[in-house]
C-alpha positions in Angstrom: 0.0 0.0 0.0 1.2 3.5 -0.9 0.3 6.3 1.5 0.9 9.9 0.3 1.2 12.7 2.9 2.3 16.3 2.7 4.0 16.9 6.0 6.6 15.1 8.0 4.5 14.5 11.1 1.8 12.9 8.9 4.5 10.5 7.5 5.4 9.4 11.1 1.7 8.7 11.8 1.2 6.8 8.5 4.3 4.6 8.7 3.8 0.9 9.4 4.4 -2.7 8.1 3.4 -3.2 4.5 3.2 0.6 3.8 5.3 2.7 1.5 4.9 6.4 2.7 5.7 9.2 0.3 6.0 12.7 1.9 5.5 15.2 -0.8 6.3 18.5 1.0 5.4 21.2 -1.5 4.3 18.6 -4.0 6.7 19.6 -6.7 8.0 16.1 -7.5 5.1 14.1 -6.1 3.8 12.8 -9.5 7.2 11.4 -10.4 7.8 9.9 -7.0 4.4 8.3 -7.0 4.8 6.9 -10.5 8.1 5.4 -9.5 6.6 3.8 -6.4 3.8 2.2 -8.3 6.3 0.7 -10.8 8.3 -0.6 -7.9 5.4 -2.2 -6.1 4.2 -3.9 -9.3 7.3 -6.0 -9.3 6.3 -7.5 -5.9 4.1 -10.5 -5.5 0.8 -8.7 -4.7 1.5 -5.6 -6.8 0.1 -2.3 -5.7 -3.4 -2.7 -4.1 -4.0 1.0 -3.9 -2.9 4.6 -2.9 -4.3 6.6 -0.1 -4.0 10.4 0.3 -3.7 10.9 4.1 -3.2 13.9 6.3 -4.7 17.3 7.3 -6.8 19.6 5.2 -8.2 23.1 5.3 -12.0 23.3 5.8 -14.2 24.8 3.1 -17.6 23.8 4.4 -18.4 26.1 7.3 -19.9 23.3 9.5 -16.6 21.3 9.7 -14.8 21.6 12.9 -11.0 20.9 13.6 -10.5 17.2 14.0 -13.3 16.2 11.6 -12.3 13.3 9.4 -13.3 13.7 5.7 -13.4 10.6 3.5 -13.1 11.9 -0.1 -16.0 11.0 -2.5 -14.1 12.6 -5.4 -11.3 15.1 -6.1 -11.5 18.4 -7.9 -8.6 20.2 -9.6 -9.4 23.2 -11.8 -12.2 22.0 -14.1 -11.4 18.4 -13.7 -13.4 16.1 -11.4 -11.6 12.8 -10.6 -13.4 9.8 -9.1 -11.9 7.6 -6.3 -12.7 4.1 -5.2 -16.3 4.0 -3.8 -15.8 0.5 -2.4 -12.8 1.7 -0.4 -14.4 5.0 0.7 -17.5 3.2 2.0 -15.3 0.9 4.0 -13.4 3.8 5.5 -16.6 5.6 6.4 -17.8 2.5 8.2 -14.5 2.1 10.0 -13.8 5.6 11.2 -16.3 6.9 13.7 -18.0 10.3 12.9 -16.2 10.5 9.5 -18.0 12.4 6.8 -18.0 12.0 3.0 -17.4 14.9 0.6 -15.5 16.2 -2.4 -11.9 17.4 -1.9 -10.3 20.3 -3.7 -6.7 20.0 -4.8 -4.5 23.2 -4.9 -0.8 24.0 -5.3 -0.6 26.4 -2.4 -2.3 26.8 1.0 -5.7 28.5 1.1 -5.4 30.8 4.0 -8.2 33.4 4.0 -11.8 32.7 5.0 -13.1 34.7 2.1 -11.1 32.6 -0.4 -12.3 29.4 1.4 -15.9 30.5 1.1 -15.6 31.4 -2.6 -14.1 28.0 -3.4 -16.8 26.2 -1.4 -19.5 28.0 -3.3 -17.8 27.5 -6.7 -16.8 23.9 -6.4 -18.9 22.2 -3.7 -15.8 20.7 -2.2 -15.8 20.6 1.6 -12.1 20.5 2.2 -8.9 21.4 0.5 -5.4 20.0 0.4 -2.2 20.0 -1.7 -1.8 16.2 -2.5 -5.1 14.5 -3.2 -5.5 15.8 -6.8 -2.0 14.6 -7.7 -2.7 11.2 -6.1 -6.1 10.9 -7.9 -4.6 11.8 -11.3 -1.7 9.4 -11.0 -4.0 6.6 -9.8 -6.3 7.1 -12.8 -3.3 7.1 -15.2 -2.0 3.8 -13.8 -5.4 2.2 -13.1 -4.7 2.0 -9.3 -7.5 2.5 -6.8 -7.3 5.7 -4.8 -8.9 6.8 -1.5 -8.5 9.9 0.7 -8.6 10.5 4.4 -8.2 14.1 5.3 -8.7 15.7 8.7 -9.7 19.3 9.1 -7.0 21.4 10.8 -7.9 25.0 9.9 -11.7 25.5 9.6 -13.4 27.6 7.0 -14.1 30.6 9.2 -10.6 31.0 10.5 -7.6 32.4 8.7 -4.4 30.5 8.5 -1.7 32.8 10.1 1.1 34.0 7.9 3.5 32.8 10.5 2.1 29.2 10.2 2.5 29.3 6.4 6.1 30.7 6.8 7.0 27.7 9.0 6.4 25.1 6.2 9.5 23.9 4.5 9.4 22.5 1.0 10.2 19.0 2.4 7.2 19.0 4.7 9.1 19.7 8.0 8.5 22.7 10.2 10.9 25.6 10.3 10.5 26.9 13.8 13.1 29.8 13.5 11.2 31.1 10.4 8.0 31.0 12.3 9.4 32.9 15.3 10.9 35.5 12.9 7.5 35.9 11.3 5.8 36.3 14.7 8.2 39.0 15.8 7.2 40.9 12.7 3.5 40.3 13.3 3.0 40.0 17.1 -0.7 40.5 16.7 -0.8 37.1 15.0 0.2 35.3 18.2 -3.4 34.5 19.5 -4.3 33.2 16.0 -1.1 31.1 15.9 -2.0 29.6 19.3 -5.5 28.8 18.0 -3.9 27.2 14.9 -1.7 25.0 17.2 -4.8 23.9 19.1 -6.6 23.1 15.9 -3.6 21.1 14.6 -3.5 19.2 17.9 -7.1 18.1 17.4 -6.4 17.1 13.8 -3.4 15.1 14.8 -5.3 13.2 17.4 -7.9 12.2 14.8 -5.2 11.1 12.4 -3.5 8.9 15.0 -6.8 7.4 16.0 -7.8 6.8 12.4 -4.4 5.2 11.6 -4.8 2.7 14.4 -8.3 1.8 13.3 -7.3 1.3 9.7 -4.2 -0.9 10.2 -5.9 -4.0 8.6 -7.9 -1.9 6.0 -4.7 -0.5 4.5 -3.7 -4.0 3.3 -6.9 -5.2 1.7 -7.0 -5.8 -2.1 -9.2 -3.1 -3.6 -11.1 -2.6 -6.8 -12.4 0.6 -8.3 
């Protein structure tokens, strides 16, 4: 099983026996990495049973709270709508308590402002946004590999993502604490928002950890589209 994440802490949660984790960071080389991983797994006895997009997401639907688990029903990127495995998605919804189903929007950069989130929600109907799922869905379709997505809300639709939080994201998916501190010193008024973002991220992380424990066996099942 291949699991694609964007951030280093997500990779640590996703790791386990029988799992190939790809941490995409800024996503620049994700398609090539994923294509190579599919080719590698197809040389093994059981091949590649599927790919899962796993990690946090920004909320677009206003009712989604931090820590809510979204199981993708489809992925939107620009004008393209890409299906994902309905069989797998139904199993994930049955396995993860309080999870919800909805479309995911794929973007190349973080969506930080509530006005932009609202506009994207109204335009696309997607309930959450992330930077990996659209690449995962496109590569999966190109190689006829089933795809699913588990995304947990970390910054809800009505809250802005602080500039300091965005500044802390390195291209490789790790957190640059010095850069974040420098940004906070330039924008001290962001400190309360940054603290709230940390609380939201903590709730999202707890849901990811719980979901990963629940889905241990599910990650290794053979899947069909």
